[in-house]
Residue frames as qw, qx, qy, qz and C-alpha x, y, z in Angstrom:
[[0.452, 0.610, -0.463, 0.457, -2.02, 9.44, -9.42],
 [0.703, -0.308, -0.520, 0.375, -0.33, 8.27, -6.25],
 [0.262, -0.953, -0.139, -0.067, -0.35, 10.86, -3.45],
 [0.641, -0.553, 0.227, 0.480, 3.39, 10.49, -2.75],
 [0.532, 0.246, 0.452, 0.672, 4.21, 11.02, -6.44],
 [0.035, 0.859, 0.357, 0.366, 1.93, 14.03, -6.45],
 [0.481, -0.852, 0.001, 0.207, 3.68, 15.41, -3.37],
 [0.666, -0.201, 0.339, 0.633, 7.04, 14.90, -5.11],
 [0.374, 0.480, 0.454, 0.651, 5.94, 16.81, -8.21],
 [0.106, -0.860, -0.314, -0.388, 4.10, 19.65, -6.45],
 [0.483, -0.873, 0.055, -0.042, 6.09, 20.23, -3.25],
 [0.799, -0.384, 0.265, 0.381, 9.45, 18.44, -3.27],
 [0.644, 0.402, 0.283, 0.587, 10.71, 19.48, -6.72],
 [0.078, 0.884, 0.069, 0.456, 10.16, 23.24, -6.14],
 [0.599, -0.791, 0.127, -0.001, 11.66, 23.02, -2.63],
 [0.813, -0.200, 0.294, 0.461, 14.83, 21.26, -3.82],
 [0.502, 0.620, 0.229, 0.558, 15.18, 23.61, -6.79],
 [0.153, -0.929, 0.016, -0.336, 15.08, 26.59, -4.43],
 [0.726, -0.654, 0.195, 0.083, 17.30, 25.04, -1.74],
 [0.753, -0.176, 0.407, 0.485, 20.05, 23.83, -4.10],
 [0.121, 0.714, -0.189, -0.663, 19.74, 26.77, -6.57],
 [0.440, 0.115, 0.801, 0.391, 18.80, 24.59, -9.52],
 [0.221, 0.328, -0.202, -0.896, 17.55, 26.24, -12.69],
 [0.554, 0.101, -0.605, -0.563, 15.81, 23.28, -14.34],
 [0.822, -0.239, 0.228, -0.464, 13.36, 20.69, -12.97],
 [0.922, 0.253, -0.292, 0.005, 15.36, 17.95, -14.70],
 [0.310, 0.541, -0.616, 0.481, 18.30, 18.64, -12.39],
 [0.592, -0.429, 0.389, -0.561, 16.30, 17.66, -9.32],
 [0.043, 0.215, -0.975, 0.036, 17.10, 14.16, -8.10],
 [0.772, -0.077, -0.112, -0.621, 14.37, 11.57, -8.32],
 [0.620, -0.238, 0.731, -0.155, 13.84, 8.07, -7.07],
 [0.384, 0.383, -0.678, -0.497, 14.66, 5.70, -9.92],
 [0.738, -0.081, -0.633, -0.220, 13.87, 2.35, -8.34],
 [0.550, -0.516, 0.487, -0.441, 13.34, 0.49, -5.09],
 [0.599, 0.219, -0.769, -0.041, 14.90, -2.94, -4.59],
 [0.701, -0.440, 0.322, -0.460, 13.43, -5.21, -1.90],
 [0.548, 0.357, -0.755, 0.056, 15.40, -8.30, -0.89],
 [0.747, -0.466, 0.307, -0.361, 14.91, -11.14, 1.58],
 [0.298, 0.424, -0.855, 0.028, 17.51, -13.82, 2.26],
 [0.894, -0.249, -0.047, -0.370, 16.34, -17.27, 3.32],
 [0.292, 0.458, -0.809, 0.226, 18.55, -19.41, 5.48],
 [0.870, -0.359, 0.072, -0.330, 17.95, -22.53, 7.46],
 [0.137, 0.643, -0.750, 0.071, 21.31, -23.93, 8.58],
 [0.550, -0.178, 0.767, -0.280, 19.83, -27.02, 10.27],
 [0.647, 0.366, 0.669, -0.006, 17.90, -28.14, 7.20],
 [0.092, -0.391, 0.415, 0.817, 19.45, -26.83, 3.94],
 [0.018, 0.231, 0.830, 0.507, 16.87, -28.60, 1.73],
 [0.013, 0.643, 0.674, -0.363, 14.03, -26.89, 3.62],
 [0.002, 0.436, -0.135, -0.890, 14.65, -23.68, 1.63],
 [0.128, -0.042, -0.746, -0.652, 13.05, -25.23, -1.44],
 [0.173, -0.494, -0.852, 0.030, 9.94, -26.15, 0.57],
 [0.121, -0.697, -0.427, 0.563, 9.38, -22.68, 2.05],
 [0.204, -0.118, 0.364, 0.901, 10.18, -20.72, -1.13],
 [0.075, -0.507, -0.673, -0.534, 6.57, -20.74, -2.49],
 [0.339, -0.767, -0.498, 0.223, 5.34, -19.23, 0.79],
 [0.350, -0.525, 0.036, 0.775, 7.96, -16.48, 0.67],
 [0.148, 0.153, 0.562, 0.800, 7.18, -15.75, -2.99],
 [0.180, -0.691, -0.651, -0.258, 3.49, -15.29, -2.05],
 [0.380, -0.728, -0.289, 0.492, 4.45, -12.95, 0.79],
 [0.304, -0.290, 0.275, 0.865, 6.58, -10.85, -1.55],
 [0.032, 0.403, 0.659, 0.634, 3.80, -10.70, -4.13],
 [0.274, -0.788, -0.551, 0.026, 1.44, -9.42, -1.43],
 [0.408, -0.640, -0.085, 0.646, 3.95, -6.83, -0.18],
 [0.214, -0.365, 0.376, 0.824, 5.10, -5.48, -3.55],
 [0.611, 0.590, 0.224, -0.479, 2.33, -6.31, -6.03],
 [0.519, 0.656, -0.498, -0.228, 4.91, -7.91, -8.32],
 [0.995, -0.053, -0.072, 0.044, 6.22, -11.46, -8.76],
 [0.329, -0.821, 0.447, 0.134, 9.70, -11.75, -7.19],
 [0.668, 0.516, -0.536, 0.020, 12.82, -13.26, -8.66],
 [0.893, -0.439, 0.087, 0.050, 14.23, -16.21, -6.71],
 [0.163, 0.812, -0.559, 0.041, 17.97, -15.75, -6.22],
 [0.996, -0.049, -0.072, 0.026, 20.09, -18.89, -6.40],
 [0.576, -0.642, 0.400, 0.310, 23.58, -19.85, -5.24],
 [0.512, 0.742, -0.368, -0.225, 26.17, -19.51, -7.98],
 [0.517, 0.400, -0.746, 0.121, 28.58, -22.07, -6.59],
 [0.826, -0.385, -0.411, -0.038, 28.68, -24.82, -4.00],
 [0.003, -0.618, 0.559, -0.553, 30.11, -24.15, -0.53],
 [0.658, -0.151, -0.738, 0.018, 30.32, -27.33, 1.53],
 [0.209, -0.019, -0.612, 0.762, 30.83, -25.56, 4.88],
 [0.371, 0.093, 0.201, -0.902, 27.41, -23.95, 4.48],
 [0.420, 0.247, 0.871, -0.054, 25.81, -27.14, 3.08],
 [0.401, 0.700, 0.064, -0.587, 25.10, -25.21, -0.09],
 [0.616, 0.169, 0.651, 0.411, 24.93, -26.53, -3.63],
 [0.008, -0.161, 0.364, 0.917, 25.05, -24.53, -6.83],
 [0.299, -0.279, -0.641, -0.650, 21.51, -23.60, -7.82],
 [0.277, -0.469, -0.762, 0.350, 20.05, -23.76, -4.31],
 [0.080, -0.826, -0.312, -0.463, 17.52, -20.97, -3.62],
 [0.445, -0.007, -0.413, 0.795, 19.03, -18.25, -1.41],
 [0.042, 0.465, 0.407, -0.785, 16.28, -15.65, -1.27],
 [0.326, 0.698, 0.590, 0.240, 13.93, -13.46, -3.25],
 [0.198, -0.373, 0.015, 0.906, 14.19, -9.96, -4.67],
 [0.317, 0.768, 0.545, 0.112, 11.99, -7.47, -6.47],
 [0.260, -0.122, 0.118, 0.951, 12.90, -4.28, -8.33],
 [0.167, 0.768, 0.597, -0.162, 10.05, -1.77, -8.37],
 [0.196, -0.045, 0.241, 0.949, 9.79, 1.15, -10.78],
 [0.200, -0.341, -0.495, -0.774, 7.03, 3.55, -11.78],
 [0.555, -0.472, -0.114, -0.676, 3.62, 3.44, -10.13],
 [0.866, -0.289, -0.404, 0.050, 4.30, 0.26, -8.13],
 [0.540, 0.119, -0.379, 0.742, 7.40, 1.93, -6.68],
 [0.145, -0.381, 0.114, -0.906, 5.46, 5.03, -5.60],
 [0.749, -0.412, -0.268, -0.445, 2.67, 2.91, -4.09],
 [0.823, -0.152, -0.443, 0.322, 5.19, 0.80, -2.15],
 [0.339, 0.204, -0.318, 0.861, 7.04, 3.90, -0.85],
 [0.397, -0.452, -0.058, -0.797, 3.75, 5.50, 0.19],
 [0.852, -0.378, -0.309, -0.190, 2.77, 2.38, 2.18],
 [0.721, 0.031, -0.417, 0.553, 6.29, 2.10, 3.63],
 [0.165, 0.274, -0.251, 0.914, 6.34, 5.69, 4.91],
 [0.445, -0.347, 0.010, -0.825, 2.74, 6.00, 6.09],
 [0.879, -0.268, -0.135, -0.370, 1.84, 2.50, 7.33],
 [0.901, 0.050, -0.375, 0.212, 4.81, 0.13, 7.73],
 [0.409, 0.358, -0.454, 0.706, 7.46, 2.22, 9.48],
 [0.387, -0.466, 0.261, -0.752, 5.05, 3.50, 12.16],
 [0.917, -0.221, -0.129, -0.307, 4.08, -0.15, 12.88],
 [0.668, 0.305, -0.575, 0.361, 7.69, -1.21, 13.61],
 [0.696, -0.625, -0.321, 0.145, 8.25, -2.03, 17.29],
 [0.530, -0.653, 0.001, 0.541, 10.19, 0.60, 19.29],
 [0.554, 0.555, 0.284, 0.552, 10.54, 2.79, 16.21],
 [0.308, -0.759, -0.096, 0.565, 12.59, 5.94, 16.77],
 [0.355, 0.847, -0.195, -0.346, 13.28, 6.81, 13.16],
 [0.924, 0.292, 0.055, 0.242, 15.52, 5.43, 10.43],
 [0.652, -0.393, 0.134, 0.635, 19.26, 5.98, 10.35],
 [0.235, 0.927, -0.046, -0.289, 20.59, 9.20, 8.85],
 [0.144, -0.688, 0.646, 0.297, 23.87, 7.53, 7.88],
 [0.725, 0.105, 0.680, 0.037, 22.62, 4.61, 5.74],
 [0.554, 0.794, -0.089, -0.235, 23.60, 6.35, 2.48],
 [0.919, 0.007, 0.229, 0.321, 26.26, 4.70, 0.32],
 [0.345, -0.510, 0.296, 0.730, 28.09, 7.83, -0.90],
 [0.132, 0.102, 0.688, 0.706, 26.30, 7.64, -4.26],
 [0.386, -0.045, -0.032, -0.921, 22.92, 9.01, -3.14],
 [0.647, -0.174, -0.668, -0.324, 21.32, 5.61, -2.50],
 [0.418, -0.439, 0.476, -0.637, 19.67, 4.71, 0.80],
 [0.520, -0.016, -0.853, -0.043, 19.47, 1.28, 2.47],
 [0.518, -0.344, 0.318, -0.715, 16.95, 0.32, 5.11],
 [0.309, 0.013, -0.951, 0.024, 16.34, -2.94, 6.96],
 [0.653, -0.323, 0.049, -0.683, 13.05, -4.07, 8.44],
 [0.127, -0.336, 0.901, -0.245, 13.33, -6.85, 10.99],
 [0.399, 0.240, 0.845, -0.264, 9.85, -8.34, 10.57],
 [0.043, -0.145, -0.667, -0.730, 7.88, -8.85, 7.38],
 [0.147, -0.604, -0.781, 0.047, 4.71, -8.79, 9.49],
 [0.088, -0.455, -0.163, 0.871, 5.04, -5.00, 9.72],
 [0.191, 0.026, -0.535, -0.822, 3.37, -4.96, 6.30],
 [0.568, 0.091, 0.424, -0.699, -0.42, -5.08, 6.69],
 [0.716, 0.305, -0.420, -0.467, -0.75, -7.40, 3.66],
 [0.403, 0.221, -0.875, 0.152, 0.94, -10.23, 5.56],
 [0.763, -0.464, -0.128, -0.432, -1.35, -12.33, 7.74],
 [0.256, -0.616, 0.687, -0.289, 0.41, -13.49, 10.89],
 [0.832, -0.059, 0.492, -0.251, -1.25, -16.93, 10.70],
 [0.845, 0.531, 0.006, -0.063, 0.06, -17.57, 7.19],
 [0.314, 0.763, -0.542, 0.163, 3.81, -17.25, 7.89],
 [0.913, -0.129, -0.357, 0.151, 6.10, -19.99, 9.16],
 [0.655, -0.321, -0.168, 0.663, 8.86, -17.74, 10.52],
 [0.033, 0.976, 0.073, -0.202, 9.50, -14.02, 10.98],
 [0.744, 0.124, 0.221, 0.618, 12.18, -12.89, 8.53],
 [0.120, -0.710, 0.023, 0.694, 13.94, -9.57, 7.94],
 [0.623, 0.594, 0.387, 0.330, 14.02, -7.80, 4.60],
 [0.367, -0.384, 0.133, 0.836, 16.19, -5.10, 3.07],
 [0.375, 0.845, 0.381, 0.009, 15.00, -2.12, 1.08],
 [0.455, -0.225, 0.238, 0.828, 17.34, -0.11, -1.16],
 [0.298, 0.877, 0.313, -0.209, 16.14, 3.21, -2.54],
 [0.588, 0.029, 0.352, 0.728, 18.12, 4.23, -5.63],
 [0.138, 0.873, 0.187, -0.429, 18.15, 7.93, -6.52],
 [0.688, 0.662, 0.152, 0.255, 19.29, 9.60, -9.73],
 [0.096, 0.925, -0.291, 0.223, 21.91, 11.87, -8.19],
 [0.782, 0.155, -0.463, 0.386, 25.37, 11.06, -6.83],
 [0.051, 0.448, -0.400, 0.798, 25.18, 13.30, -3.77],
 [0.349, -0.333, -0.832, 0.274, 24.09, 12.04, -0.35],
 [0.009, -0.251, -0.347, 0.904, 23.13, 15.51, 0.84],
 [0.419, 0.097, -0.281, -0.858, 20.57, 16.09, -1.90],
 [0.518, -0.138, -0.813, -0.227, 19.29, 12.49, -1.65],
 [0.226, -0.266, -0.735, 0.582, 18.84, 12.94, 2.13],
 [0.201, 0.239, 0.154, -0.938, 16.87, 16.13, 1.55],
 [0.471, 0.006, -0.598, -0.648, 14.73, 14.41, -1.12],
 [0.475, -0.243, -0.845, 0.040, 13.79, 11.56, 1.23],
 [0.128, -0.260, -0.556, 0.779, 13.25, 13.97, 4.13],
 [0.315, 0.161, -0.076, -0.932, 10.84, 16.09, 2.10],
 [0.527, -0.077, -0.713, -0.456, 8.98, 12.96, 0.96],
 [0.701, -0.496, 0.045, -0.512, 8.36, 12.13, 4.63],
 [0.763, 0.090, -0.591, 0.246, 11.07, 9.60, 5.53],
 [0.566, -0.800, -0.023, -0.196, 11.08, 9.59, 9.36],
 [0.586, 0.432, -0.495, 0.474, 14.80, 10.04, 10.04],
 [0.650, -0.518, -0.432, 0.351, 15.98, 9.65, 13.64],
 [0.094, -0.987, 0.043, -0.125, 16.72, 12.87, 15.46],
 [0.579, 0.478, -0.447, 0.486, 20.38, 13.72, 15.89],
 [0.662, -0.735, 0.011, -0.144, 21.03, 12.90, 19.52],
 [0.212, 0.672, -0.650, 0.285, 24.40, 13.02, 21.21],
 [0.912, -0.256, -0.319, -0.044, 25.17, 9.66, 22.79],
 [0.301, -0.809, 0.457, -0.216, 27.25, 9.62, 25.98]]
């Protein structure tokens, strides 16, 4: 069993039950899925997206352990030199054991490797208990070899929880070890 999943079951669930006065374990919010997304743009050479897509798919497979879905443009937009069906990016939805493994690596290895890291935003919740996080460089993941990439690209990570309350979702992620930035007053 994954150590983060074990921590959730043994430490986080009892702590949230006590803190929010819940009577049943099934009332405790849980992480349902993690969606990882990377957009691919090359405004100078629109047809170059098709050439670099296999490389990006391999990177995503290494990061997530799952084959990604290539997202395509639904309609043509001439100002962006975009045709319907052109590849726009890749995405993966992780659930179950792969999700827990990815979150464990994200919290313990990847986020500490980010340059000038001072914690993740406390306000990136969407009002429905879901959290969004952006990572500016895919090379923060140890699975990516710097020599094998053509360009550094950002990726987005969305953590979807089962509850509809940001406060409980924040506490869930905090207890799991999400390194939130300290609340500092800016002048």
